[in-house]
Structures are given as C-alpha cells and as structure tokens.
C-alpha positions in Angstrom: -41.5 26.6 -214.8 -41.7 24.3 -211.7 -40.5 26.3 -208.8 -39.5 23.8 -205.9 -39.7 25.7 -202.2 -38.6 22.5 -199.9 -38.1 25.0 -196.9 -41.8 25.8 -196.6 -42.6 22.4 -194.6 -40.5 23.6 -192.1 -42.7 27.0 -191.5 -45.8 27.1 -188.8 -47.5 29.4 -191.6 -50.3 30.8 -189.2 -47.4 30.9 -186.3 -45.5 33.2 -189.0 -48.3 35.2 -190.2 -49.4 36.1 -186.5 -45.7 36.9 -185.1 -45.1 39.1 -188.5 -48.4 41.1 -188.3 -48.4 41.7 -185.0 -44.8 43.1 -184.9 -46.2 45.6 -187.9 -49.4 46.7 -186.5 -46.9 47.6 -182.9 -44.2 49.3 -184.8 -44.9 50.5 -188.2 -43.5 53.8 -189.0 -46.6 56.9 -188.9 -45.9 57.5 -193.1 -48.2 60.1 -194.7 -49.5 57.2 -197.0 -50.5 54.9 -194.5 -53.1 57.2 -193.4 -55.8 55.4 -195.2 -55.7 53.1 -198.2 -56.6 55.4 -200.8 -55.4 53.3 -203.8 -53.7 56.9 -205.7 -52.1 57.5 -202.9 -50.6 54.1 -202.4 -49.8 54.2 -206.3 -47.9 57.5 -206.0 -45.7 56.6 -202.7 -44.7 53.1 -204.2 -43.4 54.7 -207.7 -41.4 57.1 -205.4 -40.2 54.4 -203.1 -38.8 52.5 -206.0 -34.8 53.4 -205.5 -35.6 56.2 -203.1 -35.0 56.0 -199.5 -38.3 57.0 -197.3 -37.2 59.9 -195.2 -36.4 61.4 -198.7 -39.5 60.3 -200.2 -42.1 62.1 -197.6 -41.6 65.7 -198.5 -42.0 64.7 -202.0 -45.1 63.0 -201.2 -46.8 65.3 -199.1 -46.0 68.2 -201.7 -47.1 66.0 -204.5 -50.0 65.1 -203.3 -50.8 68.5 -202.2 -50.2 69.6 -205.9 -52.2 66.9 -207.3 -54.8 65.6 -204.7 -56.7 63.6 -207.1 -56.4 61.4 -210.2 -58.3 63.9 -212.2 -55.8 66.5 -211.1 -52.7 64.7 -212.0 -54.3 63.5 -215.4 -54.9 67.3 -216.5 -51.7 68.7 -215.2 -49.0 69.8 -217.3 -45.9 68.0 -217.6 -43.6 70.8 -216.6 -45.6 71.3 -213.8 -45.5 67.6 -212.7 -42.1 67.3 -213.2 -41.5 70.2 -211.5 -43.1 68.1 -208.2 -40.4 65.5 -209.0 -37.6 67.7 -209.0 -34.6 65.9 -207.5 -35.8 62.6 -207.0 -34.5 61.0 -210.0 -35.5 58.7 -212.6 -38.1 61.0 -214.2 -39.0 58.4 -216.7 -41.3 57.0 -213.6 -43.7 60.2 -213.1 -44.2 60.1 -216.8 -44.8 56.9 -216.7 -47.5 57.4 -213.8 -49.1 60.5 -215.2 -49.9 58.3 -218.7 -51.4 55.6 -216.6 -53.3 58.0 -214.6 -54.5 59.7 -217.5 -55.8 55.9 -218.8 -57.3 55.2 -215.6 -58.9 58.8 -215.6 -60.3 58.1 -219.1 -61.3 54.3 -219.0 -62.0 53.6 -215.2 -64.0 56.7 -214.4 -60.8 58.0 -212.3 -60.4 54.9 -210.1 -57.7 52.9 -209.7 -58.6 49.2 -211.2 -58.8 46.3 -208.5 -57.8 43.4 -210.5 -54.6 41.6 -211.5 -55.0 41.8 -215.1 -56.2 45.5 -215.3 -53.7 47.0 -212.9 -50.9 45.3 -214.7 -51.8 46.7 -218.1 -51.1 50.4 -217.0 -47.7 52.1 -218.0 -45.1 51.5 -215.4 -46.7 49.5 -213.3 -44.7 46.2 -212.6 -45.5 43.2 -210.8 -44.6 44.8 -207.4 -46.2 48.0 -208.0 -49.3 46.1 -209.0 -49.3 43.7 -206.2 -48.6 46.7 -203.9 -51.7 48.5 -204.8 -54.1 45.3 -204.8 -52.7 43.8 -201.5 -52.8 47.3 -199.5 -55.5 49.1 -201.0 -58.0 46.4 -201.7 -56.9 43.6 -199.2 -56.3 41.0 -202.3 -53.4 38.3 -201.5 -51.5 39.1 -204.3 -47.4 39.5 -203.5 -45.6 42.5 -203.5 -42.0 41.3 -204.1 -39.2 44.3 -203.9 -35.5 43.8 -203.0 -37.0 43.9 -199.0 -38.9 41.0 -199.2 -36.6 38.6 -201.3 -34.1 39.5 -198.5 -36.3 38.4 -195.8 -37.7 35.7 -197.5 -34.3 34.5 -198.4 -33.0 34.3 -194.9 -36.4 32.7 -193.7 -36.7 30.4 -196.0 -33.2 29.7 -196.4 -33.3 30.3 -200.3 -29.9 30.5 -202.2 -31.0 31.7 -205.8 -29.3 35.4 -206.9 -32.0 37.9 -206.4 -30.2 40.0 -208.9 -31.4 37.8 -211.5 -35.1 38.6 -213.0 -35.8 34.6 -213.3 -35.3 34.8 -209.3 -38.7 37.0 -208.6 -40.8 33.7 -209.4 -39.2 31.8 -207.0 -40.4 35.0 -204.2 -43.5 35.3 -205.5 -44.8 31.9 -205.2 -43.3 32.1 -201.4 -45.2 35.0 -200.7 -48.3 33.3 -202.5 -48.0 30.5 -199.8 -47.5 32.8 -197.0 -49.4 35.5 -197.0 -52.4 35.9 -194.7 -55.4 36.0 -196.6 -57.4 37.6 -193.5 -55.3 40.8 -193.7 -52.9 40.6 -196.9 -52.2 44.7 -196.5 -50.6 44.3 -193.1 -49.0 41.1 -194.3 -47.1 42.6 -197.1 -46.3 46.0 -195.4 -44.4 43.9 -192.7 -42.2 42.2 -194.7 -41.5 45.5 -196.2 -40.7 47.0 -193.0 -38.8 44.0 -192.1 -36.5 44.1 -194.5 -36.1 48.2 -194.1 -35.6 47.9 -190.2 -34.6 45.0 -188.9 -33.6 42.5 -191.6 -31.0 44.9 -193.3 -28.4 44.1 -196.2 -25.6 43.9 -193.5 -25.7 43.2 -189.8 -29.5 42.2 -189.4 -30.8 43.0 -186.3 -31.7 38.9 -185.3 -32.1 39.4 -181.8 -34.8 42.1 -182.4 -36.4 39.7 -185.0 -40.0 39.1 -184.8 -40.1 35.8 -187.1 -36.4 34.8 -185.9 -37.9 31.6 -184.4 -38.9 30.9 -188.0 -35.9 31.8 -189.5 -33.7 29.1 -191.1 -30.6 31.2 -191.8 -30.5 32.3 -188.3 -30.8 28.6 -187.4 -28.0 27.7 -189.2 -25.8 30.7 -188.8 -25.8 31.8 -192.4 -28.1 35.2 -192.2 -24.8 37.3 -193.2 -24.2 34.9 -196.3 -27.8 35.5 -197.6 -29.1 36.7 -199.9 -27.0 36.2 -202.9 -26.7 38.8 -205.0 -24.4 39.3 -207.9 -22.7 42.8 -208.9 -23.9 45.2 -210.9 -22.1 46.0 -214.1 -19.4 49.1 -214.3 -20.7 52.3 -214.6 -19.3 54.2 -217.8 -17.5 57.6 -217.1 -18.8 60.6 -219.1 -16.8 63.9 -218.9 -18.8 67.0 -219.2 -18.1 71.1 -219.5 -21.3 72.9 -218.6 -21.6 76.4 -218.4 -24.2 79.1 -216.7 -24.1 82.3 -219.4 -25.4 85.6 -219.0 -27.0 87.8 -221.5 -26.4 91.6 -221.3 -29.7 91.7 -219.5 -28.4 89.2 -216.9 -30.7 86.5 -218.0 -29.5 83.1 -218.0 -29.6 80.6 -221.0 -31.5 77.2 -220.1 -32.0 74.2 -222.5 -34.9 71.7 -222.6 -33.5 68.3 -223.0 -35.3 65.6 -225.7 -38.6 64.3 -225.2 -37.0 61.1 -224.9 -33.9 59.4 -223.3 -31.9 60.4 -220.1 -33.7 62.8 -218.2 -36.0 64.0 -221.0 -38.0 67.0 -220.7 -35.9 68.4 -217.9 -34.0 71.9 -218.2 -30.3 71.9 -218.0 -27.2 74.6 -218.6 -25.7 74.3 -221.7 -23.2 71.7 -222.0 -20.9 69.4 -224.1 -19.3 66.4 -223.9 -15.4 66.1 -223.4 -14.1 63.3 -225.7 -10.3 64.2 -225.1 -8.2 65.2 -222.1 -6.8 67.6 -224.2 -10.3 69.2 -224.9 -9.8 70.8 -221.3 -8.6 74.0 -222.3 -10.7 76.6 -221.9 -10.2 77.7 -225.6 -10.9 74.6 -227.2 -13.9 74.0 -224.8 -15.1 77.3 -226.1 -14.4 76.1 -229.7 -16.8 73.0 -228.9 -19.4 75.0 -227.6 -19.8 77.2 -231.1 -19.4 73.7 -233.2 -21.8 71.4 -231.2 -24.5 74.0 -229.9 -23.9 76.9 -232.3 -23.4 79.4 -229.7 -21.3 82.3 -229.5 -20.1 82.3 -226.0 -17.3 83.4 -223.6 -16.2 81.2 -220.8 -14.8 83.4 -217.8 -14.2 80.9 -215.4 -14.3 77.5 -213.8 -16.4 77.7 -211.0 -16.2 74.4 -210.0 -16.2 70.5 -210.4 -19.1 68.4 -209.8 -19.9 64.3 -210.0 -23.3 62.9 -210.3 -23.9 59.3 -210.4 -26.7 57.5 -212.2 -27.0 53.6 -212.2 -25.4 53.2 -215.1 -22.9 56.5 -215.8 -21.2 58.9 -213.8 -20.8 62.7 -214.8 -18.0 64.3 -214.1 -18.8 68.0 -215.2 -16.4 71.1 -215.3 -18.6 74.1 -214.2 -17.7 77.1 -215.7 -19.4 80.8 -215.7 -19.7 83.2 -218.8 -21.3 85.4 -221.0 -23.2 85.2 -224.1 -23.7 87.5 -227.4 -26.9 88.5 -228.1 -29.3 86.1 -229.9 -32.0 87.6 -232.1 -34.0 84.2 -232.1 -33.9 80.9 -230.2 -35.9 77.4 -230.5 -38.4 76.5 -228.0 -35.7 74.3 -226.7 -33.7 77.3 -225.6 -34.9 80.1 -223.0 -33.8 83.4 -221.3 -34.6 83.3 -217.9 -33.9 85.5 -214.7 -32.8 83.4 -211.3 -36.3 84.1 -210.2 -37.9 82.8 -213.1 -35.8 79.5 -212.7 -37.6 78.5 -210.0 -40.6 77.6 -212.3 -38.2 75.2 -214.1 -37.5 71.4 -213.3 -34.0 71.0 -213.3 -32.2 67.6 -213.0 -30.4 67.6 -209.5 -27.0 68.0 -211.3 -27.7 71.1 -212.5 -29.3 72.2 -209.1 -26.0 71.7 -207.7 -24.4 73.9 -211.1 -26.7 76.7 -209.8 -25.8 76.7 -206.0 -22.3 76.7 -207.0 -22.6 79.6 -209.1 -24.6 81.4 -206.3 -22.0 80.9 -204.0 -19.2 81.8 -206.3 -21.2 85.0 -207.2 -21.4 85.9 -203.1 -17.5 85.4 -203.2 
C-alpha cells in the first residue's frame, strides 16, 4: 500500500516538534498516570481512556492501582474483584483482555511489560494505538500512537481529507506520525498530539487562536478547520425493550443473576430481566408470565417503579423497572444468588442495573 503525504513537505518538522513539545511541557494536565513512566500504569490508563473521558477515568485509575499496584497483583486477582474495580466504566471486555494479557506478561516476561513492537502487539487487547502509547511514553521508542485526537489534529495540520472512520485511514496517520515524531522525545510528542486534540483542536469550534502549532496548520491557513476531519456517521443503533425486576424473598434478600461468560457485559451481575418483543407484553400479568416462562421464576410483580434508558455503541436498552416478590426457591444454580443490600456491594453490576437499584432505594424511601 503506497501512502502519499504530499503536504508534509510544507511543514518545518523541527519547528513543529519544538512548538508542540514546548507547549505540552508548559500546559499539560496533571494526571496520575503521568507521575512516572511505569509501563503498567500507562497500559492501565490507556485501556481505561478508550471511549471514556479523562475526568471519569481519574478516580477509577487511582482505585484500580490501589487495589492492583503491580502486574503480579492484577494477574493473580479474582476476576469478580477486577470487574468490581471496573464497575461503571463499561466496555468490560477491555478489563478482561487486560487481565488476560497481564497474566501472559507475568508468566512469559517475568512481570515486565515487553518493549518491542512485535512482543507487545501480541498481547490480548493491545492494538496499534495502545502498543504505540506504551512504547513511546514508557520506553521512549518513536512509535506512532494514533487515536481519534491525533487523527483530528493531523487531518487539520496536514489537510488530510480521508475518512477517519475507515480503518484503512489509520495507516495514513501512522505514516504521518512516523515522519513528524521527535526521536529525542517521542513520549512528549505523542502525548502532546493527544493533549492538543483534547484541549485545543476539539471536534467542534477548535480554539485556533490558542493553538501552539497554528502557524504550521494548513487547514487554518485555508480556513477549512471546521470542515475537517472527514468522519462518516455510525450506523443506527437498535432499540431493545426490557422488563427487569428487583425481587425479594421472605427474608428480604434480593435475587441477582450472573450473566454468561461471553457476550455483552459478560460475567457481570444483573437483576432478573426479560426482553419484551411485542407492545401487548407491557401488561404486568403478561410480563409476569414471561418471567415464569423464560426464567422459570415463580414471582409476583407489584408495581412499576420507573423507566430507564441505557445507550451502548450499537443498541439502546429501554428498561421497565418493577419491584416484586419471589416464592422460596429450594436451590438455584451458581449463576443465581440471594443477597442482602449490604452484600450486593461486593458484586459488579453494569451501570444500568446500578441505576435500577437506585430507583428502588428511592422508591422505598417514599
């Protein structure tokens, strides 16, 4: 694949590097994973930051490192505790892949994160961006770390009119970074590109007058900075109607269920729920019957306590939330448990089910 970057010749690369890195060293945010260059901490932070805002990640990162301060700690941790530490961040396959890869590092690399592109790229869940971030930030190796921020910045600086939503476009931006990156300080260079995209070169209304590399930016010179980057819209999400219930037994304990080990929200805990396929099934008696038919639960739904919407990247859950009771069950499988509200704090629930519990607690107060 031949990649042409005709506009690179218009850039004074040394001046671009100096302006960008100087700005970063003066203006960079004080973030906990920047306190040192520990490759494990950088790795954890980069996985957390995928599709998640920095402000959201900070408390999660601090708690995660407190619970699992070393690679060995995470490798040997119980998965339920790892999921609990991640609870609320979403995209739970990320942390399962992280723990799987950390186990490999612990076993095959004596607990030291690999420092070569070939080895680090072979770890589960480590894509080109994460590999480049760890190699450049932790080890000072001039590898590209191309995320959405970097593609947006370089789309404007180099006037690149390729669709950044296409996977094939990444190669163009990786080549651009390889041409532009500082070999003396690749760590600051890559972090500066990301920081610039996060703080200044934003998706809408970029702050061009504050930009440290404005004099190098071809989109600004041509007045097209608001037209770049080119990004096609995502496909439409699918709506799913659910009924979910917080069910108490005679002892006041709540029935919870562990989701399957594969698929969406794998191994997380939830309240019993069924999918509603037809509007007529919004009737409480029919939903009760569906609980019995689908889950073999002998329950009584008492009332609707609320309606929730939870948005994933590819679907939207619309959840009718019920409270109710359940007849005594002599035995349930390992995927079912009766727990007190206090004991529930030890189990990892998706955000949607945390919201359900909050609805229930508010309803009980009233």
